[in-house]
Biopython code that builds the backbone (N, CA, C, O; Angstrom):
import numpy as np
from Bio.PDB.StructureBuilder import StructureBuilder

atoms = [
    (1, "MET", "N", (-20.444, 31.574, 2.596)),
    (1, "MET", "CA", (-21.310, 31.171, 1.511)),
    (1, "MET", "C", (-21.638, 32.372, 0.631)),
    (1, "MET", "O", (-21.651, 32.271, -0.596)),
    (2, "LEU", "N", (-21.897, 33.493, 1.262)),
    (2, "LEU", "CA", (-22.222, 34.690, 0.499)),
    (2, "LEU", "C", (-21.054, 35.108, -0.394)),
    (2, "LEU", "O", (-21.264, 35.520, -1.535)),
    (3, "LEU", "N", (-19.837, 35.005, 0.114)),
    (3, "LEU", "CA", (-18.665, 35.354, -0.697)),
    (3, "LEU", "C", (-18.520, 34.422, -1.893)),
    (3, "LEU", "O", (-18.132, 34.862, -2.975)),
    (4, "VAL", "N", (-18.826, 33.153, -1.713)),
    (4, "VAL", "CA", (-18.764, 32.197, -2.816)),
    (4, "VAL", "C", (-19.806, 32.553, -3.878)),
    (4, "VAL", "O", (-19.513, 32.526, -5.073)),
    (5, "VAL", "N", (-21.010, 32.884, -3.442)),
    (5, "VAL", "CA", (-22.085, 33.249, -4.364)),
    (5, "VAL", "C", (-21.725, 34.523, -5.135)),
    (5, "VAL", "O", (-21.893, 34.583, -6.353)),
    (6, "VAL", "N", (-21.237, 35.524, -4.433)),
    (6, "VAL", "CA", (-20.864, 36.789, -5.074)),
    (6, "VAL", "C", (-19.697, 36.574, -6.034)),
    (6, "VAL", "O", (-19.721, 37.050, -7.169)),
    (7, "GLY", "N", (-18.674, 35.852, -5.569)),
    (7, "GLY", "CA", (-17.535, 35.584, -6.437)),
    (7, "GLY", "C", (-17.919, 34.789, -7.669)),
    (7, "GLY", "O", (-17.448, 35.078, -8.769)),
    (8, "GLY", "N", (-18.771, 33.790, -7.495)),
    (8, "GLY", "CA", (-19.241, 33.000, -8.628)),
    (8, "GLY", "C", (-20.050, 33.836, -9.608)),
    (8, "GLY", "O", (-19.925, 33.674, -10.822)),
    (9, "GLY", "N", (-20.872, 34.723, -9.085)),
    (9, "GLY", "CA", (-21.663, 35.600, -9.955)),
    (9, "GLY", "C", (-20.789, 36.552, -10.749)),
    (9, "GLY", "O", (-21.022, 36.773, -11.938)),
    (10, "ILE", "N", (-19.784, 37.118, -10.094)),
    (10, "ILE", "CA", (-18.861, 38.020, -10.791)),
    (10, "ILE", "C", (-18.098, 37.251, -11.861)),
    (10, "ILE", "O", (-17.953, 37.725, -12.987)),
    (11, "GLY", "N", (-17.609, 36.063, -11.508)),
    (11, "GLY", "CA", (-16.885, 35.241, -12.478)),
    (11, "GLY", "C", (-17.749, 34.858, -13.666)),
    (11, "GLY", "O", (-17.291, 34.902, -14.808)),
    (12, "ALA", "N", (-18.992, 34.483, -13.409)),
    (12, "ALA", "CA", (-19.900, 34.114, -14.491)),
    (12, "ALA", "C", (-20.182, 35.315, -15.395)),
    (12, "ALA", "O", (-20.256, 35.171, -16.615)),
    (13, "GLY", "N", (-20.338, 36.485, -14.804)),
    (13, "GLY", "CA", (-20.568, 37.694, -15.608)),
    (13, "GLY", "C", (-19.376, 38.025, -16.487)),
    (13, "GLY", "O", (-19.544, 38.364, -17.659)),
    (14, "ILE", "N", (-18.174, 37.929, -15.934)),
    (14, "ILE", "CA", (-16.971, 38.203, -16.723)),
    (14, "ILE", "C", (-16.825, 37.183, -17.842)),
    (14, "ILE", "O", (-16.488, 37.540, -18.971)),
    (15, "ARG", "N", (-17.081, 35.904, -17.529)),
    (15, "ARG", "CA", (-17.002, 34.857, -18.554)),
    (15, "ARG", "C", (-18.002, 35.130, -19.687)),
    (15, "ARG", "O", (-17.671, 34.988, -20.864)),
    (16, "HIS", "N", (-19.207, 35.516, -19.322)),
    (16, "HIS", "CA", (-20.237, 35.789, -20.330)),
    (16, "HIS", "C", (-19.851, 36.986, -21.205)),
    (16, "HIS", "O", (-19.954, 36.918, -22.429)),
    (17, "LEU", "N", (-19.412, 38.067, -20.585)),
    (17, "LEU", "CA", (-19.024, 39.249, -21.364)),
    (17, "LEU", "C", (-17.843, 38.947, -22.286)),
    (17, "LEU", "O", (-17.813, 39.403, -23.429)),
    (18, "THR", "N", (-16.875, 38.182, -21.791)),
    (18, "THR", "CA", (-15.730, 37.818, -22.621)),
    (18, "THR", "C", (-16.174, 36.949, -23.792)),
    (18, "THR", "O", (-15.719, 37.144, -24.919)),
    (19, "SER", "N", (-17.052, 36.001, -23.533)),
    (19, "SER", "CA", (-17.549, 35.130, -24.606)),
    (19, "SER", "C", (-18.317, 35.922, -25.653)),
    (19, "SER", "O", (-18.139, 35.701, -26.850)),
    (20, "MET", "N", (-19.161, 36.835, -25.219)),
    (20, "MET", "CA", (-19.926, 37.647, -26.168)),
    (20, "MET", "C", (-19.002, 38.545, -26.999)),
    (20, "MET", "O", (-19.203, 38.709, -28.202)),
    (21, "GLY", "N", (-17.995, 39.119, -26.349)),
    (21, "GLY", "CA", (-17.039, 39.951, -27.077)),
    (21, "GLY", "C", (-16.255, 39.154, -28.095)),
    (21, "GLY", "O", (-16.035, 39.617, -29.214)),
    (22, "ALA", "N", (-15.834, 37.961, -27.721)),
    (22, "ALA", "CA", (-15.081, 37.112, -28.644)),
    (22, "ALA", "C", (-15.951, 36.674, -29.818)),
    (22, "ALA", "O", (-15.474, 36.600, -30.950)),
    (23, "LEU", "N", (-17.205, 36.388, -29.559)),
    (23, "LEU", "CA", (-18.106, 36.009, -30.651)),
    (23, "LEU", "C", (-18.220, 37.123, -31.688)),
    (23, "LEU", "O", (-18.268, 36.859, -32.889)),
    (24, "ARG", "N", (-18.263, 38.354, -31.223)),
    (24, "ARG", "CA", (-18.388, 39.497, -32.133)),
    (24, "ARG", "C", (-17.076, 39.835, -32.831)),
    (24, "ARG", "O", (-17.073, 40.214, -34.002)),
    (25, "LEU", "N", (-15.960, 39.697, -32.112)),
    (25, "LEU", "CA", (-14.670, 40.116, -32.658)),
    (25, "LEU", "C", (-13.956, 39.054, -33.480)),
    (25, "LEU", "O", (-13.305, 39.373, -34.475)),
    (26, "VAL", "N", (-14.070, 37.801, -33.075)),
    (26, "VAL", "CA", (-13.259, 36.759, -33.710)),
    (26, "VAL", "C", (-14.099, 35.933, -34.669)),
    (26, "VAL", "O", (-14.007, 36.107, -35.884)),
    (27, "ALA", "N", (-14.903, 35.051, -34.140)),
    (27, "ALA", "CA", (-15.713, 34.174, -34.991)),
    (27, "ALA", "C", (-16.805, 33.536, -34.143)),
    (27, "ALA", "O", (-16.579, 33.218, -32.976)),
    (28, "PRO", "N", (-17.982, 33.349, -34.719)),
    (28, "PRO", "CA", (-19.082, 32.790, -33.953)),
    (28, "PRO", "C", (-19.099, 31.260, -33.905)),
    (28, "PRO", "O", (-19.958, 30.684, -33.237)),
    (29, "ASN", "N", (-18.191, 30.600, -34.585)),
    (29, "ASN", "CA", (-18.264, 29.146, -34.679)),
    (29, "ASN", "C", (-17.355, 28.395, -33.715)),
    (29, "ASN", "O", (-17.246, 27.172, -33.801)),
    (30, "TYR", "N", (-16.708, 29.097, -32.807)),
    (30, "TYR", "CA", (-15.821, 28.451, -31.848)),
    (30, "TYR", "C", (-15.840, 29.247, -30.554)),
    (30, "TYR", "O", (-15.857, 30.477, -30.595)),
    (31, "PRO", "N", (-15.837, 28.574, -29.396)),
    (31, "PRO", "CA", (-15.927, 29.301, -28.119)),
    (31, "PRO", "C", (-14.599, 29.928, -27.696)),
    (31, "PRO", "O", (-14.012, 29.524, -26.692)),
    (32, "TRP", "N", (-14.126, 30.912, -28.458)),
    (32, "TRP", "CA", (-12.848, 31.569, -28.175)),
    (32, "TRP", "C", (-12.838, 32.232, -26.814)),
    (32, "TRP", "O", (-11.839, 32.174, -26.098)),
    (33, "GLY", "N", (-13.943, 32.862, -26.453)),
    (33, "GLY", "CA", (-14.010, 33.554, -25.157)),
    (33, "GLY", "C", (-13.875, 32.589, -23.998)),
    (33, "GLY", "O", (-13.158, 32.868, -23.037)),
    (34, "THR", "N", (-14.558, 31.452, -24.077)),
    (34, "THR", "CA", (-14.456, 30.449, -23.023)),
    (34, "THR", "C", (-13.032, 29.932, -22.911)),
    (34, "THR", "O", (-12.508, 29.777, -21.808)),
    (35, "MET", "N", (-12.409, 29.664, -24.046)),
    (35, "MET", "CA", (-11.033, 29.174, -24.027)),
    (35, "MET", "C", (-10.100, 30.219, -23.420)),
    (35, "MET", "O", (-9.225, 29.883, -22.623)),
    (36, "ALA", "N", (-10.285, 31.484, -23.794)),
    (36, "ALA", "CA", (-9.437, 32.553, -23.259)),
    (36, "ALA", "C", (-9.597, 32.673, -21.750)),
    (36, "ALA", "O", (-8.604, 32.792, -21.032)),
    (37, "ILE", "N", (-10.831, 32.642, -21.261)),
    (37, "ILE", "CA", (-11.080, 32.734, -19.824)),
    (37, "ILE", "C", (-10.470, 31.550, -19.088)),
    (37, "ILE", "O", (-9.902, 31.720, -18.009)),
    (38, "ASN", "N", (-10.581, 30.352, -19.656)),
    (38, "ASN", "CA", (-9.994, 29.172, -19.008)),
    (38, "ASN", "C", (-8.471, 29.286, -18.920)),
    (38, "ASN", "O", (-7.879, 28.927, -17.902)),
    (39, "ILE", "N", (-7.846, 29.778, -19.974)),
    (39, "ILE", "CA", (-6.388, 29.930, -19.975)),
    (39, "ILE", "C", (-5.966, 31.009, -18.984)),
    (39, "ILE", "O", (-5.022, 30.816, -18.218)),
    (40, "ILE", "N", (-6.659, 32.139, -18.995)),
    (40, "ILE", "CA", (-6.338, 33.230, -18.062)),
    (40, "ILE", "C", (-6.567, 32.781, -16.618)),
    (40, "ILE", "O", (-5.762, 33.082, -15.737)),
    (41, "GLY", "N", (-7.661, 32.062, -16.379)),
    (41, "GLY", "CA", (-7.942, 31.564, -15.043)),
    (41, "GLY", "C", (-6.889, 30.569, -14.566)),
    (41, "GLY", "O", (-6.496, 30.581, -13.400)),
    (42, "SER", "N", (-6.440, 29.719, -15.463)),
    (42, "SER", "CA", (-5.388, 28.766, -15.105)),
    (42, "SER", "C", (-4.097, 29.492, -14.760)),
    (42, "SER", "O", (-3.406, 29.127, -13.809)),
    (43, "PHE", "N", (-3.777, 30.512, -15.530)),
    (43, "PHE", "CA", (-2.585, 31.311, -15.252)),
    (43, "PHE", "C", (-2.698, 31.988, -13.884)),
    (43, "PHE", "O", (-1.745, 32.005, -13.104)),
    (44, "ALA", "N", (-3.882, 32.547, -13.609)),
    (44, "ALA", "CA", (-4.096, 33.215, -12.320)),
    (44, "ALA", "C", (-3.980, 32.229, -11.156)),
    (44, "ALA", "O", (-3.424, 32.563, -10.110)),
    (45, "MET", "N", (-4.502, 31.019, -11.338)),
    (45, "MET", "CA", (-4.369, 30.020, -10.274)),
    (45, "MET", "C", (-2.901, 29.682, -10.036)),
    (45, "MET", "O", (-2.483, 29.481, -8.896)),
    (46, "GLY", "N", (-2.125, 29.620, -11.108)),
    (46, "GLY", "CA", (-0.701, 29.361, -10.962)),
    (46, "GLY", "C", (0.005, 30.475, -10.212)),
    (46, "GLY", "O", (0.949, 30.229, -9.461)),
    (47, "LEU", "N", (-0.455, 31.698, -10.415)),
    (47, "LEU", "CA", (0.141, 32.832, -9.713)),
    (47, "LEU", "C", (-0.254, 32.869, -8.241)),
    (47, "LEU", "O", (0.566, 33.195, -7.383)),
    (48, "LEU", "N", (-1.517, 32.535, -7.946)),
    (48, "LEU", "CA", (-2.061, 32.762, -6.611)),
    (48, "LEU", "C", (-1.954, 31.568, -5.670)),
    (48, "LEU", "O", (-1.945, 31.751, -4.452)),
    (49, "TRP", "N", (-1.872, 30.317, -6.215)),
    (49, "TRP", "CA", (-1.955, 29.180, -5.303)),
    (49, "TRP", "C", (-0.742, 28.278, -5.388)),
    (49, "TRP", "O", (-0.867, 27.056, -5.307)),
    (50, "GLU", "N", (0.387, 28.847, -5.545)),
    (50, "GLU", "CA", (1.619, 28.058, -5.630)),
    (50, "GLU", "C", (1.958, 27.475, -4.268)),
    (50, "GLU", "O", (2.129, 28.214, -3.298)),
    (51, "ARG", "N", (2.056, 26.161, -4.193)),
    (51, "ARG", "CA", (2.420, 25.481, -2.946)),
    (51, "ARG", "C", (3.567, 24.502, -3.176)),
    (51, "ARG", "O", (3.929, 23.755, -2.266)),
    (52, "GLY", "N", (4.131, 24.493, -4.351)),
    (52, "GLY", "CA", (5.207, 23.569, -4.640)),
    (52, "GLY", "C", (4.728, 22.161, -4.940)),
    (52, "GLY", "O", (5.543, 21.244, -5.027)),
    (53, "ALA", "N", (3.446, 21.970, -5.098)),
    (53, "ALA", "CA", (2.879, 20.647, -5.361)),
    (53, "ALA", "C", (2.609, 20.495, -6.857)),
    (53, "ALA", "O", (1.466, 20.312, -7.277)),
    (54, "THR", "N", (3.662, 20.573, -7.643)),
    (54, "THR", "CA", (3.508, 20.547, -9.097)),
    (54, "THR", "C", (2.953, 19.218, -9.589)),
    (54, "THR", "O", (2.017, 19.207, -10.389)),
    (55, "LEU", "N", (3.496, 18.114, -9.138)),
    (55, "LEU", "CA", (3.045, 16.804, -9.608)),
    (55, "LEU", "C", (1.578, 16.532, -9.269)),
    (55, "LEU", "O", (0.835, 16.100, -10.150)),
    (56, "PRO", "N", (1.127, 16.765, -8.024)),
    (56, "PRO", "CA", (-0.304, 16.574, -7.754)),
    (56, "PRO", "C", (-1.198, 17.520, -8.574)),
    (56, "PRO", "O", (-2.281, 17.128, -9.009)),
    (57, "ALA", "N", (-0.749, 18.749, -8.781)),
    (57, "ALA", "CA", (-1.548, 19.689, -9.585)),
    (57, "ALA", "C", (-1.655, 19.200, -11.023)),
    (57, "ALA", "O", (-2.731, 19.246, -11.618)),
    (58, "PHE", "N", (-0.539, 18.731, -11.583)),
    (58, "PHE", "CA", (-0.553, 18.207, -12.951)),
    (58, "PHE", "C", (-1.454, 16.975, -13.033)),
    (58, "PHE", "O", (-2.241, 16.843, -13.971)),
    (59, "GLY", "N", (-1.340, 16.075, -12.055)),
    (59, "GLY", "CA", (-2.185, 14.881, -12.036)),
    (59, "GLY", "C", (-3.659, 15.214, -11.939)),
    (59, "GLY", "O", (-4.491, 14.600, -12.607)),
    (60, "TYR", "N", (-3.977, 16.195, -11.100)),
    (60, "TYR", "CA", (-5.373, 16.625, -10.952)),
    (60, "TYR", "C", (-5.914, 17.183, -12.267)),
    (60, "TYR", "O", (-7.021, 16.842, -12.683)),
    (61, "ALA", "N", (-5.131, 18.037, -12.915)),
    (61, "ALA", "CA", (-5.560, 18.634, -14.182)),
    (61, "ALA", "C", (-5.735, 17.558, -15.250)),
    (61, "ALA", "O", (-6.730, 17.551, -15.974)),
    (62, "LEU", "N", (-4.777, 16.663, -15.345)),
    (62, "LEU", "CA", (-4.852, 15.600, -16.341)),
    (62, "LEU", "C", (-6.056, 14.694, -16.086)),
    (62, "LEU", "O", (-6.789, 14.358, -17.015)),
    (63, "ALA", "N", (-6.257, 14.303, -14.839)),
    (63, "ALA", "CA", (-7.403, 13.459, -14.505)),
    (63, "ALA", "C", (-8.715, 14.179, -14.782)),
    (63, "ALA", "O", (-9.667, 13.561, -15.259)),
    (64, "SER", "N", (-8.781, 15.473, -14.493)),
    (64, "SER", "CA", (-10.002, 16.242, -14.750)),
    (64, "SER", "C", (-10.339, 16.249, -16.234)),
    (64, "SER", "O", (-11.495, 16.064, -16.613)),
    (65, "VAL", "N", (-9.339, 16.460, -17.065)),
    (65, "VAL", "CA", (-9.573, 16.498, -18.512)),
    (65, "VAL", "C", (-9.995, 15.121, -19.015)),
    (65, "VAL", "O", (-10.954, 15.006, -19.778)),
    (66, "ILE", "N", (-9.294, 14.092, -18.597)),
    (66, "ILE", "CA", (-9.619, 12.745, -19.068)),
    (66, "ILE", "C", (-11.019, 12.332, -18.620)),
    (66, "ILE", "O", (-11.796, 11.811, -19.420)),
    (67, "VAL", "N", (-11.344, 12.560, -17.355)),
    (67, "VAL", "CA", (-12.665, 12.195, -16.850)),
    (67, "VAL", "C", (-13.752, 13.025, -17.541)),
    (67, "VAL", "O", (-14.829, 12.502, -17.828)),
    (68, "ALA", "N", (-13.491, 14.298, -17.811)),
    (68, "ALA", "CA", (-14.471, 15.135, -18.510)),
    (68, "ALA", "C", (-14.723, 14.619, -19.925)),
    (68, "ALA", "O", (-15.868, 14.601, -20.378)),
    (69, "ILE", "N", (-13.685, 14.204, -20.618)),
    (69, "ILE", "CA", (-13.847, 13.675, -21.978)),
    (69, "ILE", "C", (-14.614, 12.354, -21.946)),
    (69, "ILE", "O", (-15.489, 12.127, -22.782)),
    (70, "VAL", "N", (-14.295, 11.485, -20.992)),
    (70, "VAL", "CA", (-15.038, 10.229, -20.850)),
    (70, "VAL", "C", (-16.512, 10.522, -20.562)),
    (70, "VAL", "O", (-17.393, 9.880, -21.135)),
    (71, "ALA", "N", (-16.785, 11.484, -19.682)),
    (71, "ALA", "CA", (-18.168, 11.855, -19.369)),
    (71, "ALA", "C", (-18.889, 12.390, -20.600)),
    (71, "ALA", "O", (-20.068, 12.101, -20.803)),
    (72, "LEU", "N", (-18.190, 13.165, -21.420)),
    (72, "LEU", "CA", (-18.774, 13.676, -22.661)),
    (72, "LEU", "C", (-19.229, 12.526, -23.545)),
    (72, "LEU", "O", (-20.365, 12.515, -24.019)),
    (73, "PHE", "N", (-18.348, 11.563, -23.766)),
    (73, "PHE", "CA", (-18.693, 10.450, -24.638)),
    (73, "PHE", "C", (-19.754, 9.537, -24.034)),
    (73, "PHE", "O", (-20.567, 8.970, -24.763)),
    (74, "LEU", "N", (-19.755, 9.388, -22.712)),
    (74, "LEU", "CA", (-20.832, 8.640, -22.072)),
    (74, "LEU", "C", (-22.176, 9.340, -22.264)),
    (74, "LEU", "O", (-23.190, 8.693, -22.528)),
    (75, "GLY", "N", (-22.173, 10.652, -22.131)),
    (75, "GLY", "CA", (-23.398, 11.423, -22.364)),
    (75, "GLY", "C", (-23.881, 11.306, -23.796)),
    (75, "GLY", "O", (-25.076, 11.138, -24.039)),
    (76, "LEU", "N", (-22.955, 11.395, -24.751)),
    (76, "LEU", "CA", (-23.333, 11.220, -26.160)),
    (76, "LEU", "C", (-23.900, 9.830, -26.404)),
    (76, "LEU", "O", (-24.918, 9.676, -27.079)),
    (77, "TRP", "N", (-23.234, 8.815, -25.848)),
    (77, "TRP", "CA", (-23.713, 7.448, -26.013)),
    (77, "TRP", "C", (-25.129, 7.289, -25.428)),
    (77, "TRP", "O", (-26.003, 6.670, -26.034)),
    (78, "PHE", "N", (-25.324, 7.867, -24.235)),
    (78, "PHE", "CA", (-26.622, 7.755, -23.579)),
    (78, "PHE", "C", (-27.727, 8.406, -24.415)),
    (78, "PHE", "O", (-28.779, 7.804, -24.632)),
    (79, "VAL", "N", (-27.492, 9.615, -24.878)),
    (79, "VAL", "CA", (-28.517, 10.330, -25.654)),
    (79, "VAL", "C", (-28.787, 9.612, -26.977)),
    (79, "VAL", "O", (-29.937, 9.528, -27.409)),
    (80, "ARG", "N", (-27.769, 9.108, -27.607)),
    (80, "ARG", "CA", (-27.941, 8.411, -28.891)),
    (80, "ARG", "C", (-28.630, 7.062, -28.726)),
    (80, "ARG", "O", (-29.206, 6.545, -29.683)),
    (81, "SER", "N", (-28.578, 6.485, -27.531)),
    (81, "SER", "CA", (-29.219, 5.192, -27.310)),
    (81, "SER", "C", (-30.680, 5.326, -26.906)),
    (81, "SER", "O", (-31.384, 4.320, -26.804)),
    (82, "LEU", "N", (-31.147, 6.539, -26.677)),
    (82, "LEU", "CA", (-32.562, 6.730, -26.340)),
    (82, "LEU", "C", (-33.423, 6.422, -27.560)),
    (82, "LEU", "O", (-33.010, 6.658, -28.695)),
    (83, "PRO", "N", (-34.628, 5.891, -27.318)),
    (83, "PRO", "CA", (-35.507, 5.576, -28.461)),
    (83, "PRO", "C", (-36.030, 6.811, -29.159)),
    (83, "PRO", "O", (-36.777, 6.701, -30.131)),
]
sb = StructureBuilder()
sb.init_structure("model")
sb.init_model(0)
sb.init_chain("A")
sb.init_seg("    ")
for serial, (resi, resn, name, xyz) in enumerate(atoms, 1):
    if name == "N":
        sb.init_residue(resn, " ", resi, " ")
    sb.init_atom(name, np.array(xyz, "f"), 0.0, 1.0, " ", f" {name:<3s}", serial, name[0])
structure = sb.get_structure()
């Protein structure tokens, strides 16, 4: 548990520093740093956790994106329906 907490804290710090740097260097109107970290992290996962399960990995990623987008729109609908 301690390793998860430490690793998560380090990851969150790196994500924050990258986002702040991107805001200053590129543009403040788009989360370039978050996108860069997500792409780099995905690449690293591909390097470190290769098990030959390409189809399940692709399905998991696709389902995650689709479910996240549906959740986004459900959240928007919910907030907009409040009195």
